[in-house]
Chimera marker file (.cmm) of the C-alpha trace (Angstrom):
<marker_set name="trace">
<marker id="1" x="-41.198" y="32.420" z="-4.783" r="1" g="1" b="0" radius="0.5"/>
<marker id="2" x="-39.821" y="29.855" z="-2.024" r="1" g="1" b="0" radius="0.5"/>
<marker id="3" x="-39.115" y="27.237" z="-4.427" r="1" g="1" b="0" radius="0.5"/>
<marker id="4" x="-36.773" y="29.448" z="-6.417" r="1" g="1" b="0" radius="0.5"/>
<marker id="5" x="-35.291" y="30.684" z="-3.260" r="1" g="1" b="0" radius="0.5"/>
<marker id="6" x="-34.291" y="26.919" z="-2.651" r="1" g="1" b="0" radius="0.5"/>
<marker id="7" x="-33.113" y="26.328" z="-5.924" r="1" g="1" b="0" radius="0.5"/>
<marker id="8" x="-30.827" y="29.022" z="-6.246" r="1" g="1" b="0" radius="0.5"/>
<marker id="9" x="-29.722" y="28.408" z="-2.923" r="1" g="1" b="0" radius="0.5"/>
<marker id="10" x="-28.798" y="24.815" z="-3.612" r="1" g="1" b="0" radius="0.5"/>
<marker id="11" x="-27.473" y="25.498" z="-6.680" r="1" g="1" b="0" radius="0.5"/>
<marker id="12" x="-24.936" y="28.305" z="-5.570" r="1" g="1" b="0" radius="0.5"/>
<marker id="13" x="-24.389" y="25.802" z="-2.871" r="1" g="1" b="0" radius="0.5"/>
<marker id="14" x="-22.591" y="23.365" z="-5.860" r="1" g="1" b="0" radius="0.5"/>
<marker id="15" x="-20.958" y="26.005" z="-7.687" r="1" g="1" b="0" radius="0.5"/>
<marker id="16" x="-19.165" y="27.136" z="-4.256" r="1" g="1" b="0" radius="0.5"/>
<marker id="17" x="-18.307" y="23.199" z="-3.698" r="1" g="1" b="0" radius="0.5"/>
<marker id="18" x="-16.437" y="22.669" z="-6.743" r="1" g="1" b="0" radius="0.5"/>
<marker id="19" x="-13.438" y="24.185" z="-6.500" r="1" g="1" b="0" radius="0.5"/>
<marker id="20" x="-12.893" y="22.830" z="-2.877" r="1" g="1" b="0" radius="0.5"/>
<marker id="21" x="-13.637" y="19.645" z="-4.511" r="1" g="1" b="0" radius="0.5"/>
<marker id="22" x="-10.352" y="19.482" z="-5.577" r="1" g="1" b="0" radius="0.5"/>
<marker id="23" x="-7.706" y="20.439" z="-2.805" r="1" g="1" b="0" radius="0.5"/>
<marker id="24" x="-6.933" y="17.621" z="-0.733" r="1" g="1" b="0" radius="0.5"/>
<marker id="25" x="-4.086" y="18.547" z="2.048" r="1" g="1" b="0" radius="0.5"/>
<marker id="26" x="-3.388" y="14.907" z="2.178" r="1" g="1" b="0" radius="0.5"/>
<marker id="27" x="-1.622" y="14.747" z="-1.186" r="1" g="1" b="0" radius="0.5"/>
<marker id="28" x="1.301" y="15.570" z="-2.327" r="1" g="1" b="0" radius="0.5"/>
<marker id="29" x="2.366" y="15.138" z="-6.219" r="1" g="1" b="0" radius="0.5"/>
<marker id="30" x="4.466" y="12.247" z="-6.872" r="1" g="1" b="0" radius="0.5"/>
<marker id="31" x="5.307" y="9.035" z="-7.648" r="1" g="1" b="0" radius="0.5"/>
<marker id="32" x="2.943" y="5.905" z="-7.426" r="1" g="1" b="0" radius="0.5"/>
<marker id="33" x="3.314" y="2.978" z="-6.063" r="1" g="1" b="0" radius="0.5"/>
<marker id="34" x="1.695" y="-0.688" z="-7.174" r="1" g="1" b="0" radius="0.5"/>
<marker id="35" x="2.282" y="-3.283" z="-4.283" r="1" g="1" b="0" radius="0.5"/>
<marker id="36" x="1.335" y="-6.662" z="-5.572" r="1" g="1" b="0" radius="0.5"/>
<marker id="37" x="1.370" y="-9.387" z="-2.612" r="1" g="1" b="0" radius="0.5"/>
<marker id="38" x="2.190" y="-13.107" z="-3.691" r="1" g="1" b="0" radius="0.5"/>
<marker id="39" x="2.065" y="-16.201" z="-1.350" r="1" g="1" b="0" radius="0.5"/>
<marker id="40" x="4.839" y="-18.645" z="-2.116" r="1" g="1" b="0" radius="0.5"/>
<marker id="41" x="3.654" y="-22.179" z="-0.999" r="1" g="1" b="0" radius="0.5"/>
<marker id="42" x="6.622" y="-24.115" z="1.283" r="1" g="1" b="0" radius="0.5"/>
<marker id="43" x="9.434" y="-25.119" z="-0.644" r="1" g="1" b="0" radius="0.5"/>
<marker id="44" x="8.944" y="-23.112" z="-3.836" r="1" g="1" b="0" radius="0.5"/>
<marker id="45" x="10.742" y="-19.842" z="-2.965" r="1" g="1" b="0" radius="0.5"/>
<marker id="46" x="14.040" y="-20.973" z="-5.521" r="1" g="1" b="0" radius="0.5"/>
<marker id="47" x="10.654" y="-21.518" z="-8.230" r="1" g="1" b="0" radius="0.5"/>
<marker id="48" x="9.923" y="-18.210" z="-7.855" r="1" g="1" b="0" radius="0.5"/>
<marker id="49" x="12.921" y="-16.223" z="-7.327" r="1" g="1" b="0" radius="0.5"/>
<marker id="50" x="14.324" y="-18.083" z="-10.806" r="1" g="1" b="0" radius="0.5"/>
<marker id="51" x="10.798" y="-16.489" z="-12.648" r="1" g="1" b="0" radius="0.5"/>
<marker id="52" x="11.285" y="-13.032" z="-10.874" r="1" g="1" b="0" radius="0.5"/>
<marker id="53" x="14.878" y="-13.123" z="-12.322" r="1" g="1" b="0" radius="0.5"/>
<marker id="54" x="13.996" y="-14.501" z="-15.557" r="1" g="1" b="0" radius="0.5"/>
<marker id="55" x="10.562" y="-12.918" z="-16.343" r="1" g="1" b="0" radius="0.5"/>
<marker id="56" x="9.723" y="-9.828" z="-14.368" r="1" g="1" b="0" radius="0.5"/>
<marker id="57" x="12.927" y="-8.648" z="-13.562" r="1" g="1" b="0" radius="0.5"/>
<marker id="58" x="13.896" y="-7.941" z="-17.407" r="1" g="1" b="0" radius="0.5"/>
<marker id="59" x="10.189" y="-5.952" z="-17.909" r="1" g="1" b="0" radius="0.5"/>
<marker id="60" x="10.649" y="-4.055" z="-15.199" r="1" g="1" b="0" radius="0.5"/>
<marker id="61" x="14.415" y="-3.366" z="-16.598" r="1" g="1" b="0" radius="0.5"/>
<marker id="62" x="12.790" y="-2.232" z="-20.041" r="1" g="1" b="0" radius="0.5"/>
<marker id="63" x="9.912" y="-0.297" z="-18.816" r="1" g="1" b="0" radius="0.5"/>
<marker id="64" x="12.347" y="2.008" z="-16.719" r="1" g="1" b="0" radius="0.5"/>
<marker id="65" x="14.966" y="1.853" z="-20.003" r="1" g="1" b="0" radius="0.5"/>
<marker id="66" x="11.675" y="3.965" z="-21.304" r="1" g="1" b="0" radius="0.5"/>
<marker id="67" x="11.146" y="5.901" z="-19.019" r="1" g="1" b="0" radius="0.5"/>
<marker id="68" x="7.423" y="4.876" z="-18.081" r="1" g="1" b="0" radius="0.5"/>
<marker id="69" x="8.711" y="3.914" z="-14.529" r="1" g="1" b="0" radius="0.5"/>
<marker id="70" x="11.278" y="5.525" z="-12.399" r="1" g="1" b="0" radius="0.5"/>
<marker id="71" x="11.962" y="2.785" z="-10.213" r="1" g="1" b="0" radius="0.5"/>
<marker id="72" x="10.956" y="-1.175" z="-8.972" r="1" g="1" b="0" radius="0.5"/>
<marker id="73" x="11.649" y="-2.972" z="-5.556" r="1" g="1" b="0" radius="0.5"/>
<marker id="74" x="10.885" y="-6.451" z="-4.096" r="1" g="1" b="0" radius="0.5"/>
<marker id="75" x="10.281" y="-6.678" z="-0.472" r="1" g="1" b="0" radius="0.5"/>
<marker id="76" x="10.444" y="-9.778" z="1.349" r="1" g="1" b="0" radius="0.5"/>
<marker id="77" x="8.362" y="-10.679" z="4.626" r="1" g="1" b="0" radius="0.5"/>
<marker id="78" x="9.826" y="-13.379" z="6.839" r="1" g="1" b="0" radius="0.5"/>
<marker id="79" x="6.937" y="-15.711" z="8.030" r="1" g="1" b="0" radius="0.5"/>
<marker id="80" x="5.297" y="-14.800" z="11.253" r="1" g="1" b="0" radius="0.5"/>
<marker id="81" x="6.904" y="-17.204" z="14.550" r="1" g="1" b="0" radius="0.5"/>
<marker id="82" x="4.344" y="-19.598" z="15.979" r="1" g="1" b="0" radius="0.5"/>
<marker id="83" x="4.435" y="-19.888" z="19.711" r="1" g="1" b="0" radius="0.5"/>
<marker id="84" x="2.142" y="-22.214" z="21.530" r="1" g="1" b="0" radius="0.5"/>
<marker id="85" x="-0.485" y="-20.636" z="24.336" r="1" g="1" b="0" radius="0.5"/>
<marker id="86" x="1.134" y="-19.948" z="27.094" r="1" g="1" b="0" radius="0.5"/>
<marker id="87" x="4.872" y="-19.050" z="26.324" r="1" g="1" b="0" radius="0.5"/>
<marker id="88" x="5.022" y="-15.689" z="25.279" r="1" g="1" b="0" radius="0.5"/>
<marker id="89" x="5.639" y="-13.561" z="27.325" r="1" g="1" b="0" radius="0.5"/>
<marker id="90" x="8.126" y="-15.261" z="29.315" r="1" g="1" b="0" radius="0.5"/>
<marker id="91" x="10.200" y="-14.203" z="32.017" r="1" g="1" b="0" radius="0.5"/>
<marker id="92" x="13.129" y="-13.527" z="29.912" r="1" g="1" b="0" radius="0.5"/>
<marker id="93" x="11.420" y="-10.717" z="27.789" r="1" g="1" b="0" radius="0.5"/>
<marker id="94" x="10.593" y="-9.222" z="30.885" r="1" g="1" b="0" radius="0.5"/>
<marker id="95" x="12.843" y="-10.150" z="33.962" r="1" g="1" b="0" radius="0.5"/>
<marker id="96" x="11.675" y="-7.474" z="36.447" r="1" g="1" b="0" radius="0.5"/>
<marker id="97" x="7.891" y="-8.760" z="35.859" r="1" g="1" b="0" radius="0.5"/>
<marker id="98" x="6.253" y="-9.603" z="39.083" r="1" g="1" b="0" radius="0.5"/>
<marker id="99" x="4.229" y="-13.161" z="39.356" r="1" g="1" b="0" radius="0.5"/>
<link id1="1" id2="2" r="1" g="1" b="0" radius="0.2"/>
<link id1="2" id2="3" r="1" g="1" b="0" radius="0.2"/>
<link id1="3" id2="4" r="1" g="1" b="0" radius="0.2"/>
<link id1="4" id2="5" r="1" g="1" b="0" radius="0.2"/>
<link id1="5" id2="6" r="1" g="1" b="0" radius="0.2"/>
<link id1="6" id2="7" r="1" g="1" b="0" radius="0.2"/>
<link id1="7" id2="8" r="1" g="1" b="0" radius="0.2"/>
<link id1="8" id2="9" r="1" g="1" b="0" radius="0.2"/>
<link id1="9" id2="10" r="1" g="1" b="0" radius="0.2"/>
<link id1="10" id2="11" r="1" g="1" b="0" radius="0.2"/>
<link id1="11" id2="12" r="1" g="1" b="0" radius="0.2"/>
<link id1="12" id2="13" r="1" g="1" b="0" radius="0.2"/>
<link id1="13" id2="14" r="1" g="1" b="0" radius="0.2"/>
<link id1="14" id2="15" r="1" g="1" b="0" radius="0.2"/>
<link id1="15" id2="16" r="1" g="1" b="0" radius="0.2"/>
<link id1="16" id2="17" r="1" g="1" b="0" radius="0.2"/>
<link id1="17" id2="18" r="1" g="1" b="0" radius="0.2"/>
<link id1="18" id2="19" r="1" g="1" b="0" radius="0.2"/>
<link id1="19" id2="20" r="1" g="1" b="0" radius="0.2"/>
<link id1="20" id2="21" r="1" g="1" b="0" radius="0.2"/>
<link id1="21" id2="22" r="1" g="1" b="0" radius="0.2"/>
<link id1="22" id2="23" r="1" g="1" b="0" radius="0.2"/>
<link id1="23" id2="24" r="1" g="1" b="0" radius="0.2"/>
<link id1="24" id2="25" r="1" g="1" b="0" radius="0.2"/>
<link id1="25" id2="26" r="1" g="1" b="0" radius="0.2"/>
<link id1="26" id2="27" r="1" g="1" b="0" radius="0.2"/>
<link id1="27" id2="28" r="1" g="1" b="0" radius="0.2"/>
<link id1="28" id2="29" r="1" g="1" b="0" radius="0.2"/>
<link id1="29" id2="30" r="1" g="1" b="0" radius="0.2"/>
<link id1="30" id2="31" r="1" g="1" b="0" radius="0.2"/>
<link id1="31" id2="32" r="1" g="1" b="0" radius="0.2"/>
<link id1="32" id2="33" r="1" g="1" b="0" radius="0.2"/>
<link id1="33" id2="34" r="1" g="1" b="0" radius="0.2"/>
<link id1="34" id2="35" r="1" g="1" b="0" radius="0.2"/>
<link id1="35" id2="36" r="1" g="1" b="0" radius="0.2"/>
<link id1="36" id2="37" r="1" g="1" b="0" radius="0.2"/>
<link id1="37" id2="38" r="1" g="1" b="0" radius="0.2"/>
<link id1="38" id2="39" r="1" g="1" b="0" radius="0.2"/>
<link id1="39" id2="40" r="1" g="1" b="0" radius="0.2"/>
<link id1="40" id2="41" r="1" g="1" b="0" radius="0.2"/>
<link id1="41" id2="42" r="1" g="1" b="0" radius="0.2"/>
<link id1="42" id2="43" r="1" g="1" b="0" radius="0.2"/>
<link id1="43" id2="44" r="1" g="1" b="0" radius="0.2"/>
<link id1="44" id2="45" r="1" g="1" b="0" radius="0.2"/>
<link id1="45" id2="46" r="1" g="1" b="0" radius="0.2"/>
<link id1="46" id2="47" r="1" g="1" b="0" radius="0.2"/>
<link id1="47" id2="48" r="1" g="1" b="0" radius="0.2"/>
<link id1="48" id2="49" r="1" g="1" b="0" radius="0.2"/>
<link id1="49" id2="50" r="1" g="1" b="0" radius="0.2"/>
<link id1="50" id2="51" r="1" g="1" b="0" radius="0.2"/>
<link id1="51" id2="52" r="1" g="1" b="0" radius="0.2"/>
<link id1="52" id2="53" r="1" g="1" b="0" radius="0.2"/>
<link id1="53" id2="54" r="1" g="1" b="0" radius="0.2"/>
<link id1="54" id2="55" r="1" g="1" b="0" radius="0.2"/>
<link id1="55" id2="56" r="1" g="1" b="0" radius="0.2"/>
<link id1="56" id2="57" r="1" g="1" b="0" radius="0.2"/>
<link id1="57" id2="58" r="1" g="1" b="0" radius="0.2"/>
<link id1="58" id2="59" r="1" g="1" b="0" radius="0.2"/>
<link id1="59" id2="60" r="1" g="1" b="0" radius="0.2"/>
<link id1="60" id2="61" r="1" g="1" b="0" radius="0.2"/>
<link id1="61" id2="62" r="1" g="1" b="0" radius="0.2"/>
<link id1="62" id2="63" r="1" g="1" b="0" radius="0.2"/>
<link id1="63" id2="64" r="1" g="1" b="0" radius="0.2"/>
<link id1="64" id2="65" r="1" g="1" b="0" radius="0.2"/>
<link id1="65" id2="66" r="1" g="1" b="0" radius="0.2"/>
<link id1="66" id2="67" r="1" g="1" b="0" radius="0.2"/>
<link id1="67" id2="68" r="1" g="1" b="0" radius="0.2"/>
<link id1="68" id2="69" r="1" g="1" b="0" radius="0.2"/>
<link id1="69" id2="70" r="1" g="1" b="0" radius="0.2"/>
<link id1="70" id2="71" r="1" g="1" b="0" radius="0.2"/>
<link id1="71" id2="72" r="1" g="1" b="0" radius="0.2"/>
<link id1="72" id2="73" r="1" g="1" b="0" radius="0.2"/>
<link id1="73" id2="74" r="1" g="1" b="0" radius="0.2"/>
<link id1="74" id2="75" r="1" g="1" b="0" radius="0.2"/>
<link id1="75" id2="76" r="1" g="1" b="0" radius="0.2"/>
<link id1="76" id2="77" r="1" g="1" b="0" radius="0.2"/>
<link id1="77" id2="78" r="1" g="1" b="0" radius="0.2"/>
<link id1="78" id2="79" r="1" g="1" b="0" radius="0.2"/>
<link id1="79" id2="80" r="1" g="1" b="0" radius="0.2"/>
<link id1="80" id2="81" r="1" g="1" b="0" radius="0.2"/>
<link id1="81" id2="82" r="1" g="1" b="0" radius="0.2"/>
<link id1="82" id2="83" r="1" g="1" b="0" radius="0.2"/>
<link id1="83" id2="84" r="1" g="1" b="0" radius="0.2"/>
<link id1="84" id2="85" r="1" g="1" b="0" radius="0.2"/>
<link id1="85" id2="86" r="1" g="1" b="0" radius="0.2"/>
<link id1="86" id2="87" r="1" g="1" b="0" radius="0.2"/>
<link id1="87" id2="88" r="1" g="1" b="0" radius="0.2"/>
<link id1="88" id2="89" r="1" g="1" b="0" radius="0.2"/>
<link id1="89" id2="90" r="1" g="1" b="0" radius="0.2"/>
<link id1="90" id2="91" r="1" g="1" b="0" radius="0.2"/>
<link id1="91" id2="92" r="1" g="1" b="0" radius="0.2"/>
<link id1="92" id2="93" r="1" g="1" b="0" radius="0.2"/>
<link id1="93" id2="94" r="1" g="1" b="0" radius="0.2"/>
<link id1="94" id2="95" r="1" g="1" b="0" radius="0.2"/>
<link id1="95" id2="96" r="1" g="1" b="0" radius="0.2"/>
<link id1="96" id2="97" r="1" g="1" b="0" radius="0.2"/>
<link id1="97" id2="98" r="1" g="1" b="0" radius="0.2"/>
<link id1="98" id2="99" r="1" g="1" b="0" radius="0.2"/>
</marker_set>
């Protein structure tokens, strides 16, 4: 009798969990973004942008024309500023800072 009760309770828990599984309050229906990162070697940026203009941009334009995508974007990130140890924060950044 106890096994039947526990099995029924387990199945009841599974059945009631199914409708709540599909509800996610952190998701709104909308476009999905695909992000691709490229690491460009120094001195190769002109060749990279030429490849983007000649090969990738026409493909994305055709996909947009067909309605398969809504938009395409290209972002660039500036390289990080290299500093030697002990140069930051300098007094010029924080003039009110006391040593």
